[in-house]
N, CA, C and O atoms as CSV, one atom per row, in Angstrom:
chain,resi,resn,atom,element,x,y,z
A,1,MET,N,N,-4.440,-24.108,12.654
A,1,MET,CA,C,-3.756,-22.946,13.180
A,1,MET,C,C,-2.502,-22.681,12.275
A,1,MET,O,O,-1.668,-23.561,12.067
A,2,LYS,N,N,-2.421,-21.472,11.771
A,2,LYS,CA,C,-1.298,-21.136,10.862
A,2,LYS,C,C,-0.155,-20.561,11.712
A,2,LYS,O,O,-0.380,-19.898,12.725
A,3,HIS,N,N,1.078,-20.840,11.263
A,3,HIS,CA,C,2.278,-20.273,11.921
A,3,HIS,C,C,2.867,-19.220,11.005
A,3,HIS,O,O,2.500,-19.057,9.841
A,4,TRP,N,N,3.787,-18.536,11.601
A,4,TRP,CA,C,4.440,-17.371,10.856
A,4,TRP,C,C,5.090,-17.821,9.568
A,4,TRP,O,O,5.099,-17.098,8.571
A,5,TYR,N,N,5.653,-19.067,9.605
A,5,TYR,CA,C,6.323,-19.568,8.371
A,5,TYR,C,C,5.456,-20.044,7.295
A,5,TYR,O,O,5.928,-20.472,6.241
A,6,ASP,N,N,4.059,-19.977,7.555
A,6,ASP,CA,C,3.113,-20.328,6.534
A,6,ASP,C,C,2.799,-19.151,5.615
A,6,ASP,O,O,2.077,-19.305,4.629
A,7,PHE,N,N,3.326,-18.007,5.929
A,7,PHE,CA,C,3.100,-16.788,5.185
A,7,PHE,C,C,4.406,-16.394,4.444
A,7,PHE,O,O,5.410,-16.053,5.070
A,8,PRO,N,N,4.358,-16.451,3.086
A,8,PRO,CA,C,5.578,-16.220,2.313
A,8,PRO,C,C,6.310,-14.837,2.594
A,8,PRO,O,O,7.538,-14.754,2.596
A,9,ASP,N,N,5.503,-13.802,2.821
A,9,ASP,CA,C,6.093,-12.466,3.055
A,9,ASP,C,C,6.768,-12.407,4.416
A,9,ASP,O,O,7.702,-11.633,4.621
A,10,LEU,N,N,6.284,-13.239,5.355
A,10,LEU,CA,C,6.943,-13.283,6.713
A,10,LEU,C,C,8.101,-14.211,6.711
A,10,LEU,O,O,8.999,-14.065,7.540
A,11,LEU,N,N,8.129,-15.144,5.839
A,11,LEU,CA,C,9.249,-16.062,5.798
A,11,LEU,C,C,10.488,-15.490,5.090
A,11,LEU,O,O,11.623,-15.837,5.418
A,12,ASP,N,N,10.245,-14.614,4.124
A,12,ASP,CA,C,11.322,-14.031,3.332
A,12,ASP,C,C,11.777,-12.750,4.077
A,12,ASP,O,O,11.054,-11.755,4.138
A,13,ARG,N,N,12.998,-12.818,4.635
A,13,ARG,CA,C,13.527,-11.705,5.367
A,13,ARG,C,C,13.613,-10.423,4.602
A,13,ARG,O,O,13.261,-9.365,5.122
A,14,THR,N,N,14.091,-10.492,3.331
A,14,THR,CA,C,14.253,-9.339,2.471
A,14,THR,C,C,12.869,-8.667,2.285
A,14,THR,O,O,12.741,-7.453,2.446
A,15,LYS,N,N,11.853,-9.458,1.950
A,15,LYS,CA,C,10.491,-8.828,1.797
A,15,LYS,C,C,9.937,-8.249,3.070
A,15,LYS,O,O,9.283,-7.206,3.064
A,16,LEU,N,N,10.203,-8.938,4.170
A,16,LEU,CA,C,9.661,-8.408,5.465
A,16,LEU,C,C,10.463,-7.143,5.840
A,16,LEU,O,O,9.885,-6.210,6.398
A,17,LYS,N,N,11.676,-7.091,5.572
A,17,LYS,CA,C,12.492,-5.824,5.881
A,17,LYS,C,C,11.952,-4.715,4.995
A,17,LYS,O,O,11.796,-3.599,5.491
A,18,GLU,N,N,11.662,-4.933,3.743
A,18,GLU,CA,C,11.061,-3.862,2.881
A,18,GLU,C,C,9.811,-3.324,3.482
A,18,GLU,O,O,9.620,-2.109,3.544
A,19,LEU,N,N,8.921,-4.230,3.941
A,19,LEU,CA,C,7.678,-3.804,4.563
A,19,LEU,C,C,7.841,-3.023,5.784
A,19,LEU,O,O,7.177,-2.004,5.975
A,20,VAL,N,N,8.749,-3.489,6.667
A,20,VAL,CA,C,9.034,-2.765,7.902
A,20,VAL,C,C,9.693,-1.395,7.574
A,20,VAL,O,O,9.409,-0.397,8.236
A,21,ASP,N,N,10.561,-1.360,6.561
A,21,ASP,CA,C,11.222,-0.054,6.265
A,21,ASP,C,C,10.218,0.924,5.598
A,21,ASP,O,O,10.454,2.132,5.599
A,22,SER,N,N,9.158,0.435,5.057
A,22,SER,CA,C,8.161,1.313,4.434
A,22,SER,C,C,7.287,1.955,5.552
A,22,SER,O,O,6.485,2.847,5.276
A,23,GLY,N,N,7.449,1.501,6.781
A,23,GLY,CA,C,6.799,2.137,7.914
A,23,GLY,C,C,5.592,1.505,8.474
A,23,GLY,O,O,4.883,2.109,9.278
A,24,LEU,N,N,5.316,0.215,8.044
A,24,LEU,CA,C,4.170,-0.534,8.481
A,24,LEU,C,C,4.408,-0.997,9.909
A,24,LEU,O,O,5.504,-1.422,10.276
A,25,SER,N,N,3.336,-0.902,10.712
A,25,SER,CA,C,3.367,-1.390,12.089
A,25,SER,C,C,3.021,-2.875,12.139
A,25,SER,O,O,2.568,-3.470,11.161
A,26,VAL,N,N,3.250,-3.441,13.303
A,26,VAL,CA,C,2.944,-4.855,13.461
A,26,VAL,C,C,1.492,-5.095,13.107
A,26,VAL,O,O,1.182,-5.998,12.330
A,27,ARG,N,N,0.621,-4.316,13.655
A,27,ARG,CA,C,-0.870,-4.413,13.388
A,27,ARG,C,C,-1.138,-4.360,11.846
A,27,ARG,O,O,-1.855,-5.196,11.297
A,28,GLU,N,N,-0.520,-3.328,11.171
A,28,GLU,CA,C,-0.771,-3.144,9.691
A,28,GLU,C,C,-0.214,-4.398,8.965
A,28,GLU,O,O,-0.848,-4.891,8.033
A,29,LEU,N,N,0.931,-4.900,9.372
A,29,LEU,CA,C,1.493,-6.051,8.717
A,29,LEU,C,C,0.578,-7.274,8.931
A,29,LEU,O,O,0.376,-8.049,7.996
A,30,SER,N,N,0.039,-7.456,10.107
A,30,SER,CA,C,-0.868,-8.612,10.305
A,30,SER,C,C,-2.137,-8.474,9.487
A,30,SER,O,O,-2.599,-9.450,8.897
A,31,LEU,N,N,-2.696,-7.305,9.444
A,31,LEU,CA,C,-3.941,-7.098,8.605
A,31,LEU,C,C,-3.594,-7.372,7.106
A,31,LEU,O,O,-4.375,-7.996,6.387
A,32,ARG,N,N,-2.431,-6.899,6.669
A,32,ARG,CA,C,-2.015,-7.076,5.262
A,32,ARG,C,C,-1.795,-8.519,4.923
A,32,ARG,O,O,-2.145,-8.980,3.836
A,33,GLU,N,N,-1.213,-9.230,5.857
A,33,GLU,CA,C,-0.961,-10.700,5.584
A,33,GLU,C,C,-2.136,-11.631,5.938
A,33,GLU,O,O,-2.176,-12.780,5.497
A,34,GLY,N,N,-3.065,-11.140,6.715
A,34,GLY,CA,C,-4.179,-12.002,7.129
A,34,GLY,C,C,-3.785,-12.958,8.217
A,34,GLY,O,O,-4.278,-14.085,8.243
A,35,CYS,N,N,-2.934,-12.566,9.100
A,35,CYS,CA,C,-2.411,-13.396,10.185
A,35,CYS,C,C,-2.555,-12.659,11.504
A,35,CYS,O,O,-3.011,-11.516,11.527
A,36,SER,N,N,-2.179,-13.287,12.585
A,36,SER,CA,C,-2.266,-12.663,13.886
A,36,SER,C,C,-1.033,-11.778,14.080
A,36,SER,O,O,-0.019,-11.931,13.399
A,37,ARG,N,N,-1.155,-10.840,15.042
A,37,ARG,CA,C,-0.053,-9.997,15.395
A,37,ARG,C,C,1.148,-10.828,15.962
A,37,ARG,O,O,2.320,-10.505,15.772
A,38,GLN,N,N,0.772,-11.863,16.633
A,38,GLN,CA,C,1.800,-12.759,17.268
A,38,GLN,C,C,2.611,-13.427,16.106
A,38,GLN,O,O,3.814,-13.633,16.265
A,39,CYS,N,N,2.015,-13.749,15.011
A,39,CYS,CA,C,2.776,-14.340,13.889
A,39,CYS,C,C,3.820,-13.352,13.358
A,39,CYS,O,O,4.973,-13.688,13.087
A,40,VAL,N,N,3.322,-12.076,13.223
A,40,VAL,CA,C,4.215,-11.015,12.801
A,40,VAL,C,C,5.373,-10.770,13.731
A,40,VAL,O,O,6.523,-10.627,13.315
A,41,GLU,N,N,5.032,-10.724,15.016
A,41,GLU,CA,C,6.037,-10.484,16.028
A,41,GLU,C,C,7.101,-11.538,16.085
A,41,GLU,O,O,8.292,-11.269,16.242
A,42,THR,N,N,6.578,-12.854,15.938
A,42,THR,CA,C,7.500,-13.992,15.875
A,42,THR,C,C,8.474,-13.935,14.689
A,42,THR,O,O,9.668,-14.195,14.837
A,43,ALA,N,N,7.959,-13.605,13.556
A,43,ALA,CA,C,8.742,-13.482,12.340
A,43,ALA,C,C,9.781,-12.381,12.482
A,43,ALA,O,O,10.933,-12.551,12.084
A,44,LEU,N,N,9.364,-11.227,13.063
A,44,LEU,CA,C,10.312,-10.123,13.259
A,44,LEU,C,C,11.410,-10.573,14.228
A,44,LEU,O,O,12.586,-10.269,14.030
A,45,LYS,N,N,11.034,-11.258,15.214
A,45,LYS,CA,C,12.050,-11.783,16.213
A,45,LYS,C,C,13.034,-12.729,15.566
A,45,LYS,O,O,14.246,-12.622,15.756
A,46,ARG,N,N,12.502,-13.642,14.811
A,46,ARG,CA,C,13.375,-14.642,14.105
A,46,ARG,C,C,14.290,-14.052,13.161
A,46,ARG,O,O,15.405,-14.545,12.992
A,47,HIS,N,N,13.867,-12.940,12.475
A,47,HIS,CA,C,14.696,-12.298,11.517
A,47,HIS,C,C,15.494,-11.141,12.071
A,47,HIS,O,O,16.195,-10.445,11.336
A,48,VAL,N,N,15.375,-10.921,13.480
A,48,VAL,CA,C,16.009,-9.836,14.137
A,48,VAL,C,C,15.697,-8.472,13.523
A,48,VAL,O,O,16.597,-7.723,13.141
A,49,LEU,N,N,14.477,-8.186,13.443
A,49,LEU,CA,C,13.989,-6.918,12.937
A,49,LEU,C,C,13.019,-6.281,13.995
A,49,LEU,O,O,12.458,-6.971,14.847
A,50,LYS,N,N,12.860,-4.946,13.891
A,50,LYS,CA,C,11.914,-4.211,14.725
A,50,LYS,C,C,11.040,-3.409,13.905
A,50,LYS,O,O,11.506,-2.731,12.989
A,51,ALA,N,N,9.680,-3.440,14.192
A,51,ALA,CA,C,8.736,-2.632,13.436
A,51,ALA,C,C,8.163,-1.544,14.283
A,51,ALA,O,O,8.270,-1.597,15.508
A,52,LYS,N,N,7.571,-0.579,13.687
A,52,LYS,CA,C,6.950,0.538,14.327
A,52,LYS,C,C,5.799,-0.073,15.274
A,52,LYS,O,O,5.013,-0.929,14.868
A,53,GLY,N,N,5.782,0.425,16.508
A,53,GLY,CA,C,4.718,-0.076,17.408
A,53,GLY,C,C,5.018,-1.365,18.079
A,53,GLY,O,O,4.170,-1.872,18.814
A,54,GLN,N,N,6.183,-1.937,17.871
A,54,GLN,CA,C,6.553,-3.175,18.512
A,54,GLN,C,C,6.953,-2.951,19.971
A,54,GLN,O,O,7.320,-1.842,20.360
A,55,LYS,N,N,6.880,-4.006,20.765
A,55,LYS,CA,C,7.319,-3.838,22.181
A,55,LYS,C,C,8.676,-3.255,22.266
A,55,LYS,O,O,9.528,-3.515,21.417
A,56,GLY,N,N,8.906,-2.431,23.328
A,56,GLY,CA,C,10.159,-1.835,23.507
A,56,GLY,C,C,10.133,-0.352,23.138
A,56,GLY,O,O,11.074,0.382,23.440
A,57,VAL,N,N,9.107,0.066,22.518
A,57,VAL,CA,C,8.898,1.459,22.211
A,57,VAL,C,C,8.079,2.085,23.340
A,57,VAL,O,O,7.048,1.532,23.723
A,58,THR,N,N,8.528,3.260,23.898
A,58,THR,CA,C,7.863,3.875,24.994
A,58,THR,C,C,6.600,4.587,24.470
A,58,THR,O,O,6.679,5.395,23.544
A,59,PRO,N,N,5.439,4.280,25.068
A,59,PRO,CA,C,4.187,4.975,24.599
A,59,PRO,C,C,4.298,6.450,24.827
A,59,PRO,O,O,5.033,6.906,25.702
A,60,TRP,N,N,3.533,7.230,24.002
A,60,TRP,CA,C,3.594,8.644,24.063
A,60,TRP,C,C,3.186,9.247,25.384
A,60,TRP,O,O,3.719,10.284,25.778
A,61,PHE,N,N,2.232,8.610,26.095
A,61,PHE,CA,C,1.793,9.184,27.384
A,61,PHE,C,C,2.825,9.027,28.489
A,61,PHE,O,O,2.847,9.815,29.435
A,62,ILE,N,N,3.719,7.971,28.371
A,62,ILE,CA,C,4.783,7.877,29.336
A,62,ILE,C,C,5.940,8.850,29.011
A,62,ILE,O,O,6.551,9.442,29.901
A,63,ARG,N,N,6.203,8.983,27.739
A,63,ARG,CA,C,7.297,9.936,27.324
A,63,ARG,C,C,6.942,11.319,27.754
A,63,ARG,O,O,7.813,12.065,28.201
A,64,ARG,N,N,5.588,11.724,27.628
A,64,ARG,CA,C,5.257,13.032,27.994
A,64,ARG,C,C,5.488,13.356,29.513
A,64,ARG,O,O,5.819,14.479,29.893
A,65,ARG,N,N,5.296,12.331,30.320
A,65,ARG,CA,C,5.520,12.595,31.780
A,65,ARG,C,C,7.003,12.671,32.150
A,65,ARG,O,O,7.385,13.336,33.112
A,66,GLU,N,N,7.832,11.972,31.360
A,66,GLU,CA,C,9.290,11.973,31.696
A,66,GLU,C,C,9.877,13.328,31.402
A,66,GLU,O,O,10.782,13.752,32.120
A,67,GLY,N,N,9.418,14.034,30.391
A,67,GLY,CA,C,10.047,15.311,29.912
A,67,GLY,C,C,9.739,16.408,30.878
A,67,GLY,O,O,10.161,17.546,30.675
């Protein structure tokens, strides 16, 4: 079983921030790196970063009802 720190792009905060800033979601990052979404989410949490589609973002169908 591989951990988030086994992937160089997830271990390097600067590189991970560049990928997040380019608009990649957690799912897209995990597919790009060849790891699980949990690995990406853990790396983001450890580096105090947020990606598109990560927990904490209100889904569109809930936002629609609020308005």
